[in-house]
C-alpha positions in Angstrom: 25.3 0.4 2.0 27.4 -1.0 4.8 28.1 0.5 8.3 31.7 -0.2 9.4 30.9 -0.7 13.1 27.6 -0.9 15.0 29.3 0.6 18.1 32.4 2.7 18.4 34.1 3.4 21.8 37.5 4.7 22.9 40.2 2.1 23.3 41.1 3.2 26.8 41.3 1.3 30.1 38.0 1.4 31.9 35.8 1.5 28.8 33.9 -1.8 28.8 31.2 -3.0 26.5 29.3 -6.2 27.2 26.6 -8.3 25.6 26.2 -6.5 22.2 23.9 -8.0 19.6 23.5 -6.7 16.0 20.6 -7.8 13.9 19.9 -7.0 10.2 16.4 -7.4 8.9 15.6 -6.6 5.3 13.9 -7.9 2.3 15.7 -11.0 1.1 15.4 -9.8 -2.5 16.4 -6.2 -1.8 19.8 -4.5 -2.1 22.7 -5.9 -0.1 23.1 -4.0 3.1 24.8 -4.7 6.4 27.2 -4.0 9.2 30.9 -5.1 8.9 31.8 -5.4 12.6 30.1 -5.1 16.0 32.5 -2.9 18.1 35.7 -1.1 16.8 36.5 -3.6 14.0 35.8 -6.7 16.2 33.0 -9.3 15.9 31.5 -10.9 12.8 29.4 -8.8 10.5 25.9 -9.2 9.1 24.5 -8.6 5.6 21.1 -9.1 4.1 19.5 -8.6 0.7 19.7 -10.2 -2.7 22.2 -13.2 -2.9 23.2 -12.7 0.7 21.4 -15.8 2.0 18.2 -14.2 3.2 16.6 -11.3 4.9 17.7 -11.9 8.5 21.1 -12.1 10.2 22.3 -11.8 13.9 25.8 -11.7 15.6 26.8 -11.3 19.2 29.8 -9.9 21.0 30.2 -11.0 24.7 32.8 -8.5 25.9 35.0 -5.7 24.5 37.6 -3.7 26.5 40.6 -1.7 25.4 41.0 -3.5 22.1 40.4 -7.0 23.4 37.2 -8.9 22.6 35.3 -12.1 23.2 32.9 -12.9 20.5 30.4 -15.7 20.0 31.0 -18.0 17.1 29.9 -16.8 13.7 26.1 -17.4 13.7 25.4 -16.2 10.2 26.5 -18.5 7.4 25.6 -17.9 3.8 23.5 -20.7 2.4 
């Protein structure tokens, strides 16, 4: 099961999201689960479970406002 976005907000002036972190913790040998994006289709996703590289993943988005985003580099790399 995958969640498309961890956070959904209106793309309108004045709506600001800052310092968002998503973490996925699951059994490394369990089913593959995750989150595809952090906010409104922006930011790197996470997944855990069998053949996903382990049971822990984290990603960060610094700022999102009106469709524009600043994200941290991809911190989750499949091994």
